[in-house]
C-alpha positions as CSV (number, residue, x, y, z in Angstrom):
1,M,107.5,131.6,93.8
2,P,104.5,129.4,92.9
3,L,102.9,127.4,95.5
4,M,104.0,123.6,95.7
5,K,101.2,120.9,96.3
6,I,102.4,117.9,97.8
7,G,100.3,114.8,98.1
8,L,100.7,112.1,100.6
9,I,99.5,108.6,100.5
10,D,99.0,106.1,103.4
11,S,96.4,103.2,104.3
12,G,95.2,105.4,107.3
13,I,96.5,107.8,109.9
14,G,100.2,106.4,109.9
15,G,101.3,109.4,107.4
16,F,100.2,111.9,110.1
17,S,103.7,111.5,111.5
18,I,105.4,112.5,108.0
19,L,102.7,115.0,107.3
20,Q,103.3,116.9,111.0
21,A,107.2,116.9,110.4
22,A,106.7,118.3,106.9
23,Q,104.3,120.8,108.0
24,T,106.7,122.0,110.9
25,A,109.9,122.1,108.5
26,L,108.2,123.4,105.5
27,P,105.0,124.8,106.5
28,Y,104.3,126.8,103.2
29,N,103.2,123.9,100.9
30,Q,100.0,123.0,100.2
31,Y,99.6,119.3,101.4
32,V,97.1,117.0,100.2
33,Y,96.7,114.0,102.6
34,L,95.1,110.6,101.4
35,A,94.1,108.0,103.5
36,D,93.2,104.7,101.8
37,Q,90.8,103.6,104.4
38,A,88.9,101.4,102.2
39,N,92.0,99.2,101.8
40,F,93.3,99.5,105.1
41,P,95.7,97.7,106.3
42,Y,97.9,97.5,103.5
43,S,100.0,94.8,105.2
44,E,97.4,92.3,104.2
45,R,97.7,93.1,100.6
46,S,99.8,91.7,98.0
47,T,102.8,93.6,96.4
48,S,100.7,93.5,93.2
49,E,97.5,94.9,94.8
50,L,99.7,97.5,96.6
51,S,101.5,98.8,93.2
52,D,97.8,99.2,91.6
53,L,96.4,101.1,94.5
54,A,99.4,103.2,94.5
55,R,99.1,103.9,90.7
56,Q,95.3,104.7,91.1
57,H,96.2,107.3,94.0
58,V,98.9,109.0,92.2
59,R,96.5,109.4,89.1
60,V,94.1,111.1,91.4
61,L,96.2,113.2,93.4
62,T,98.0,114.6,90.0
63,N,95.2,114.7,87.9
64,Q,92.3,116.2,90.2
65,Y,94.3,117.9,92.8
66,N,97.3,119.0,90.8
67,C,100.1,117.6,93.1
68,E,103.6,117.9,91.7
69,I,105.4,115.8,94.3
70,I,104.1,112.6,95.9
71,I,105.2,111.2,99.3
72,L,104.5,107.5,100.0
73,A,104.0,108.2,103.7
74,C,103.8,104.4,104.6
75,N,106.8,102.0,104.7
76,T,104.6,99.0,103.2
77,L,103.6,101.0,100.2
78,S,107.1,102.2,99.6
79,V,108.7,98.8,99.9
80,A,106.0,97.4,97.6
81,A,105.6,100.0,95.1
82,L,108.0,103.0,95.0
83,A,110.0,101.5,92.5
84,A,107.0,100.7,90.1
85,I,105.9,104.4,90.8
86,R,109.1,105.9,89.9
87,K,109.4,103.8,86.6
88,E,105.8,104.7,85.5
89,V,106.1,108.6,86.2
90,A,109.6,109.3,85.8
91,L,109.0,113.3,85.9
92,L,106.9,113.4,89.0
93,P,109.2,113.5,92.1
94,C,108.2,110.7,94.4
95,I,109.7,110.3,97.9
96,G,109.4,107.0,99.6
97,T,109.4,106.4,103.5
98,V,111.9,103.4,104.6
99,P,112.9,102.2,107.8
100,P,115.7,104.2,109.2
101,V,118.1,101.7,109.6
102,K,120.9,103.6,108.0
103,V,120.3,106.3,110.9
104,A,120.1,103.9,113.2
105,A,123.3,101.9,112.2
106,D,125.4,105.2,112.2
107,C,124.1,106.4,115.5
108,L,124.7,103.0,117.6
109,P,127.8,101.5,118.7
110,V,129.4,98.4,117.0
111,H,127.5,95.0,118.3
112,A,124.6,97.2,119.6
113,N,121.2,95.4,119.7
114,A,118.6,97.0,117.7
115,L,115.1,96.2,117.3
116,V,113.1,97.1,113.9
117,L,109.4,97.3,114.5
118,A,107.4,97.2,111.2
119,S,104.2,95.8,109.6
120,E,104.4,92.0,108.8
121,H,104.6,93.0,105.0
122,T,107.6,95.2,105.3
123,A,109.1,92.8,108.2
124,Q,109.3,90.0,105.5
125,S,110.4,92.0,102.6
126,E,113.7,91.4,100.8
127,Y,114.0,94.8,100.7
128,L,114.4,95.1,104.6
129,Q,116.5,92.1,104.7
130,N,118.8,93.8,102.0
131,L,118.9,96.9,103.9
132,L,119.8,95.2,107.2
133,A,122.6,93.3,105.7
134,Q,124.4,96.6,104.7
135,Y,125.0,97.2,108.5
136,P,126.1,94.0,109.9
137,H,127.8,95.5,112.7
138,C,124.5,95.9,114.6
139,N,122.5,93.0,115.9
140,W,118.9,93.4,114.3
141,T,116.0,92.0,115.5
142,V,112.9,92.5,113.3
143,V,109.3,92.2,114.5
144,G,106.4,92.5,112.0
145,S,102.9,93.1,113.8
146,T,100.0,94.4,111.8
147,A,98.0,94.1,115.0
148,L,99.9,97.0,116.3
149,V,99.4,99.2,113.2
150,Q,95.8,98.4,113.8
151,A,95.4,99.3,117.4
152,I,97.2,102.6,116.6
153,E,94.8,103.3,113.7
154,V,92.0,103.2,116.2
155,H,93.5,104.8,119.0
156,D,93.5,101.7,121.2
157,Q,95.9,102.7,123.6
158,I,95.4,99.7,125.8
159,T,95.7,97.2,122.9
160,T,98.7,99.1,121.9
161,L,100.7,98.9,125.2
162,A,99.6,95.3,125.7
163,I,101.2,94.4,122.3
164,L,104.3,96.2,122.9
165,T,104.6,94.6,126.4
166,A,104.1,91.3,124.8
167,I,107.1,91.8,122.2
168,R,109.3,93.4,124.9
169,D,108.8,90.0,127.0
170,T,109.6,88.2,124.2
171,Y,113.3,89.3,124.2
172,L,113.7,90.2,127.9
173,T,117.2,88.9,127.8
174,T,118.2,91.4,125.1
175,T,118.7,94.9,126.0
176,F,118.0,96.9,123.1
177,A,119.8,100.3,122.4
178,G,117.7,101.6,119.6
179,I,114.3,100.9,118.3
180,V,113.8,101.5,114.5
181,L,110.3,102.5,113.7
182,G,109.5,100.8,110.5
183,C,106.1,101.9,110.0
184,T,104.5,105.5,109.9
185,H,101.8,104.6,112.4
186,F,104.3,103.7,115.1
187,P,105.7,107.3,115.7
188,L,102.1,107.9,117.0
189,A,102.7,105.8,119.8
190,H,106.0,107.0,120.7
191,K,105.2,107.6,124.2
192,Q,104.1,103.8,124.7
193,I,107.3,102.9,122.8
194,S,109.6,104.8,124.9
195,A,107.9,103.8,128.2
196,T,108.1,100.1,127.1
197,W,111.9,100.4,126.1
198,S,112.9,103.5,128.4
199,N,116.7,103.1,127.8
200,A,116.6,102.8,123.9
201,Q,116.7,105.4,121.3
202,L,113.9,105.6,118.8
203,F,114.6,106.4,115.1
204,S,111.9,107.8,113.0
205,P,111.5,107.6,109.4
206,S,110.0,111.4,109.0
207,E,113.4,112.9,109.2
208,G,114.8,111.3,106.1
209,V,111.4,112.3,104.3
210,V,111.7,115.9,105.3
211,R,115.3,115.8,104.2
212,Q,114.4,114.7,100.7
213,L,111.5,117.1,100.2
214,S,113.5,120.2,101.4
215,K,115.6,119.6,98.5
216,L,112.7,119.7,96.2
217,T,110.9,122.7,97.5
218,P,111.5,126.4,98.0
219,T,112.3,127.1,101.6
220,D,112.4,130.9,101.6
221,M,108.5,131.4,101.5
222,K,108.1,133.1,104.9
223,H,106.1,136.0,103.1
224,R,103.2,133.2,102.8
225,Q,100.6,132.3,105.0
226,P,100.8,128.6,106.1
227,L,97.9,126.6,104.2
228,E,95.7,124.0,106.1
229,P,96.0,120.7,104.6
230,I,93.6,118.8,102.4
231,F,92.4,115.6,103.7
232,L,91.0,112.8,101.5
233,T,89.9,109.6,101.9
234,T,88.8,106.6,99.7
235,P,87.0,105.2,98.1
236,S,85.4,108.7,97.1
237,Y,88.8,110.7,97.0
238,L,86.7,113.6,98.6
239,P,87.5,115.8,101.6
240,A,87.4,114.0,104.6
241,P,86.2,116.4,107.7
242,A,86.6,113.6,110.0
243,L,89.9,112.6,109.3
244,A,91.1,116.5,109.6
245,R,89.8,116.6,113.1
246,R,91.9,113.2,114.0
247,Y,94.8,114.9,112.7
248,Y,94.5,118.2,114.9
249,A,93.6,116.1,117.9
250,I,96.9,114.4,117.5
251,L,98.9,117.4,117.3
């Protein structure tokens, strides 16, 4: 069975949460992780800019690194550009990362309060509003915070906790049964989020991505040795050892 090369795209380290889940479930693929650090954070980019960036990244990953599957390991990029990418490269499997609203709605009781944490771009998107409208039996509260994304990106735990505490204090009268992590950066702060809402169930987007990926890649490859991911950054699209060190430090 030939080796599958899978490209992942995020603005920074957020997609590490997707890569880690994919590596754990499907370790025998070759993963190529692109952190578009030159354009971080994506939440401050327009939909048009994000679509152009996604097209450029996909071209590099397919033409220079021979990736056969693309994962937009970023909620903001997926909301803004997934449809355009799928239309442009119809023969290339492209998996998006979306807030796990459906999973939360299926797990939570009727009339449960659920908090959706996202980037500001995702929080304000028509996509998210339409998605939430499909599950009216839950009481959804949406909070967009690019500042939280930025704090997690630079591993500023003090600021991360301060932002989470401020969000919690804004809704002190609401008991949330579930927290939907609508940005791939947020699972990297799951300990702080769990401590802030200790009685709430967390819902991460990685499970849905891995489920889709498993349908596209061979699973019976235990005779192979797992390969180390390749880490790239922009604007050079060259290997980034510092990014690799951060990934293994987080694991």
